N, C-alpha and C positions, 0 to 999 in steps of 0.2 A: 680530822683524820686525813692523811695523805695516802692516796691510792694510785697504784700503777696497774693498768690493764694491758695485758699482752693480747693483741688482736691481729688477725690476718684475713678477715673477711666479714661478710654480713652478719654472721652469728655474733661475733664480738662487738661489731659496730652497733648493733641494736641494743645490746646490754649496756655499752658505754653511754649511748645516747639517753637511755632511760635513767641511768644513775645520775648523769649530769642534770637532767630535767627534774628529777624527783628526789634526789638526795639532799641532805641538809646543806645549807649554805656554807657551813663550816668545813665541809669536805672539799678536797681538791682532787681532780682526776687527771692523770697523765697517761698517755698511751705509748706503747712501744710496739712496732711492727717488726717481727723477726725476718731475717733474709728469706727470700722465696726459694733459693737454691741451697739446700743443706744435704750433707751426706746422710746415709741411713743410720750410721753409728758415728756419733760426734765424740772424738777422742780429745780434741783440743778446743773446748768451748770458747776460750778467749778469742779465737779467730773470728767468731760470729757474734760477739757481744759488742755493744757500744763501749767506747773508752770510759765513759762515766755516765751516771744517772743521778738525778737528785734523790736525796734521802726520802724513803717512803715508809709508811706504817704497814700497808697491806698490799699484796700482789694478787690480782685476779687473772688467772691463766685461761684466756679465752681463745688460744691458738687452735687452728683447725688442721693440725699436722703433728703426728707423733714425733717427727724429727725435731720440730720446734719445741715440743714438750720436754725434750731432753735438756733444754736450756733453762727450765723454770727455776731450779735450785740456784743456778749460777746468777740469774737475774735477781733473785731475791737477796742473795748475798751481796751483789754489787750495789744494790740500793739500800742495804741495811734494813730490809723489811723484817718485821716481827712475826708476820703470819702470811700464809698463802691459802687461797681458795682455788682449787683446780677441779672444776666439775667434770663429770663423766656423762655427757649427753650423747656422745657417740663413741663407742669403744674403738673405732678405727682411728679416732683422734687421740684417745687416751686409753690404750690397752691396759688390762688389769695388771699385767706384769710390770708395765712402766709406772703404774700407780704405786706399786710396792717399791720400785727402785727410786722414784722421785721422793716418795715419802721417807725412805731411808736417808737419802741425801739431806733432806730438810731437817730431819730429826737430829742427824749428826751435827748440823750447823746450829741447832737450838732454835729452829724456826717452827712455829706451830703450823699445822697443815690440816685442811679439810678437803675431802674428795667426794662431795655430794653426788649421788646418782639417782635421779637426774638433778640438775641444779636447783629446781624448785622444791627439792626435798630438804634443802639447807635450813638448819635451825641452830640456835645458840648452843646446842649440845653436840655439834658436829665434831669437835675435838674431844676425844675420849680421855687421853692421858693427862692433860692439864688444861685449865681454862685459858682462853685467848681473849683478852679485852678487845682486840681489834676485830676479831670475827664476831664476838658478841655485839659490838657496836654496829657492825654491818647488818647483822640479822635483826636488829631492831627495826630496820627499814626495809630490807630486802631478804627474800628467802622463801620458805614455805608460806603460801598465802594465808592470810588471816583477814576475816571480814567481820563487821557488825552490820546487821540488817534490821530495818524498821519497816513495818507493814501497817496498812490501814486496818484497825481492829475489826471493822464491820465486814470488809471484803477480803481481808488477808492478801491484798495486793501489795507488792513491794513498793514502798515510797522513797526509800533512801538506802543506799549501800555505801558504807565507809570502808576504805581499804586501810586496815591497820598495818598490814605488812604486804607489800607488793612482791610479786615474783620479779626476779632480776630483769627479765626480758620485757616486763610491762604487761604481761597477759592478765594478771589479776585486776589491774585497773581497767583494762579493756573489758573484761568480763563483768566487772561491777557496773559499767555503763550500760551493758545489755540487759541487766536484771531489773532495772526500774520499770514498773508497769507489769511485771510478770507475777502470776499467782504463786503464793508460797509453795504450794504442792508441786509446781512445775519448775521451781528454781534450779534444782539439781540438774535436770535434763537441759535446761537453758544454759547452764554454766558449761556443760560438756560441749554443746554446740558452739558457744562463744570461743572456747579454747580451741576447738577444731578449726575455726575460721580465722584465728589470729594471724598466721598459723604457728603452731609449735614447731621448733626446729630440732627437737630431739630425734633420735634414730627411729626408723620404722622397721629395723631388723629385730628379730626376737632375741631378747637378752636372757641368758641362761640363769641369771640371778632371780629373775621375776617370771620366767616362762611367758613373757609378754614383751611387747615393744616398749621402749622408753617413752615414746610419744603417748601411748595409752596409759602408762604409769603416771606420766605428768597430768594427763587429763583426769585421771582418777583422783589425784591429789587436789586438783582444782574443785572437782565435784564434792569431795569430802569436806573441803573448807567451807563451801557454800552450804552444804547440808547441815553442818554444825551450827553455822550462823543463823540459818532459817528455822532450825528445829522447833523453837518455841511457838512458831506461827503455823506449823504444819498440822493438818488434820490427822488425828490418830484413830484407828479402828481397833476396838477391843473385841475379842471372842468371848462369848458367854459359855458357861459349862454345858448348856443345852445344845451348843453347836450353832446358835444364832450369832448375831453380831450387833453391836451398838456403836455409834459414832460419838466421839467426844472431841470438841474443839479446844 
């Protein structure tokens, strides 16, 4: 699969580096940096686009400027992309009104689009109206974190963590490395700390869709993924009808 990443700073650079390092060898990744100086409203996008781009299957929109985001659809059309992933990790970079506008432009051009909020919420079901083979292929490797966890049966200490699906930024793999040697009952909390120290680059402003910050939403996604993987190894406490308790391993 041929991928074009639009990047304009450390946010996109980290994503691109992880995709290059951890993506399948059959993938190729090209980057395009939009002009630093752009008008607030772009009426003539061709003035700010490259004359040509090699054909691509998927565009990843990692720009850090709403003005550059106005060029997403034109870039996708210029490189004949079949799909676009444009995450919303900060609304100041990708305002919700612009999401609707860009989504409309892409739909009119017949290009599948996903706008995961935050990026680590991305799954193969991100495109609702019709399936996208390109987005599905990408989410087999990157997106909402998925782990498998093995523990020592006697101590319930984590001995191995396999990253089935990494977050695009690489935080899932970083978290996995921090979990080996941790007790199963402490894994979820340890995952939250690992996520915090990576650190996540999602917004710390309260988002009205979640009534929480996107950074905290991202952290909860990571903790939920670890909790699901470690669940068979966790200690469970059952309440008895008499009000006492008994423990079951």
